[in-house]
C-alpha positions in Angstrom: 7.3 11.9 -8.0 9.3 8.9 -7.6 10.1 6.3 -4.7 13.4 5.7 -4.4 14.8 2.7 -2.3 18.7 2.9 -0.8 20.5 0.2 1.3 23.1 1.0 3.4 26.7 -0.9 2.6 28.8 -1.4 5.6 31.6 -2.0 3.5 31.9 1.6 2.7 29.6 3.4 5.2 27.5 4.8 2.1 23.8 4.6 1.1 23.5 2.8 -2.1 20.2 3.4 -4.4 18.6 -0.1 -4.9 15.4 0.7 -6.8 13.7 3.9 -8.6 10.2 3.6 -9.3 8.6 6.2 -10.9 5.3 5.3 -11.1 2.8 6.7 -8.3 2.2 4.0 -5.1 -0.7 3.4 -3.3 0.7 5.3 -0.3 1.0 8.7 -2.2 -2.8 9.2 -1.5 -1.9 9.7 2.0 -1.0 13.0 2.0 -4.7 14.3 0.4 -6.1 12.8 3.9 -3.7 15.3 5.4 -4.8 18.3 3.7 -2.2 18.4 0.8 -2.8 16.7 -2.3 0.9 16.1 -3.3 0.6 14.4 -6.7 -2.1 17.4 -7.7 0.8 20.1 -5.9 3.4 18.7 -8.1 1.6 18.9 -10.8 0.5 22.8 -10.6 4.4 22.9 -10.0 5.5 21.2 -13.2 3.0 23.4 -15.3 4.0 26.3 -13.6 0.9 27.4 -11.8 1.5 28.9 -8.3 0.9 26.4 -5.5 -1.7 27.4 -3.0 -0.4 27.3 0.8 -1.5 24.2 2.4 -2.2 24.3 5.9 -0.9 21.2 8.0 -3.4 18.7 9.5 -1.7 16.3 11.9 -4.0 13.5 11.5 -4.7 11.7 8.1 -6.2 8.0 7.5 -5.3 5.9 4.7 -7.1 2.5 3.5 -6.1 0.0 1.2 -9.7 -1.0 0.2 -9.5 -4.8 -0.5 -6.8 -5.7 1.9 -7.8 -3.4 4.8 -11.4 -4.3 4.8 -10.5 -8.3 5.1 -8.0 -6.8 8.0 -10.8 -5.3 9.8 -13.0 -8.2 9.6 -10.5 -10.4 11.0 -9.5 -8.1 13.9 -10.5 -9.1 17.1 -10.8 -5.4 17.8 -13.1 -5.3 14.9 -15.6 -2.7 16.6 -12.8 -0.4 17.8 -11.5 0.0 14.0 -14.6 0.3 12.4 -15.2 3.4 14.8 -11.9 4.8 13.8 -12.6 4.4 10.1 -16.2 6.0 10.5 -14.6 8.8 12.6 -12.4 9.3 10.0 -14.7 9.5 6.9 -17.1 11.8 9.4 -14.1 14.2 10.0 -12.7 13.9 6.0 -9.6 12.8 6.6 -9.8 9.5 5.2 -8.1 8.9 1.8 -8.3 5.8 -0.4 -5.7 4.1 -2.0 -7.3 2.9 -5.4 -11.1 4.0 -5.6 -11.8 7.4 -6.8 -15.4 8.2 -8.1 -13.6 10.1 -11.0 -11.6 7.6 -11.9 -12.8 4.4 -10.7 -10.6 1.9 -13.4 -7.7 1.3 -10.9 -9.4 0.0 -8.1 -11.7 -2.5 -10.4 -8.2 -3.6 -11.7 -7.0 -4.5 -8.6 -10.1 -6.0 -7.2 -10.1 -8.0 -10.7 -6.4 -9.4 -10.2 -6.9 -9.6 -6.5 -9.8 -12.3 -7.4 -7.9 -13.7 -10.5 -4.7 -14.6 -7.9 -7.1 -15.8 -5.0 -6.7 -19.5 -5.9 -2.7 -19.1 -6.2 -2.7 -17.3 -3.2 -4.8 -19.9 -1.3 -2.2 -22.5 -2.4 0.8 -20.9 -1.1 -0.4 -20.4 2.0 -1.6 -24.2 2.3 1.8 -25.3 1.0 4.6 -26.6 3.4 7.6 -25.1 3.3 10.1 -26.9 1.3 12.0 -29.4 3.4 9.8 -28.4 6.4 6.9 -31.0 7.8 7.3 -32.3 4.4 8.4 -36.4 4.7 8.8 -37.2 1.3 11.5 -34.2 0.8 13.3 -34.6 4.5 15.5 -37.3 3.6 16.1 -36.1 -0.5 19.3 -33.7 -0.5 18.3 -30.1 -1.6 19.7 -29.4 -5.3 20.7 -25.8 -6.9 
């Protein structure tokens, strides 16, 4: 399982590999909400086990716990977002990006990193862009 990014090169009209990431990423859990645990099916294939047929489901819900709960809280459509989330939970279509009762460490590691990076995120959002709205730097030439 890998995430491979390509970029189109207009000089020769071909796609070029930009990045290969062989680690699971947040979105890989979306398939569980659609009824097929892609990572588990891949493991079954690699160890020589027979893969069971997976009936397709056409709707899935995915939640990145930390950021999406904040986004819902800030949303002007908060009520509709909460109802959609509860409906996905009721219909057992919801998949979480990092939290799992059998392995909660990734969630708590991400939460810890998010908390530790909070002050630097706040400084970045408050800092003016270089050369914009900063009178001290307006007259100074940019240096490489």
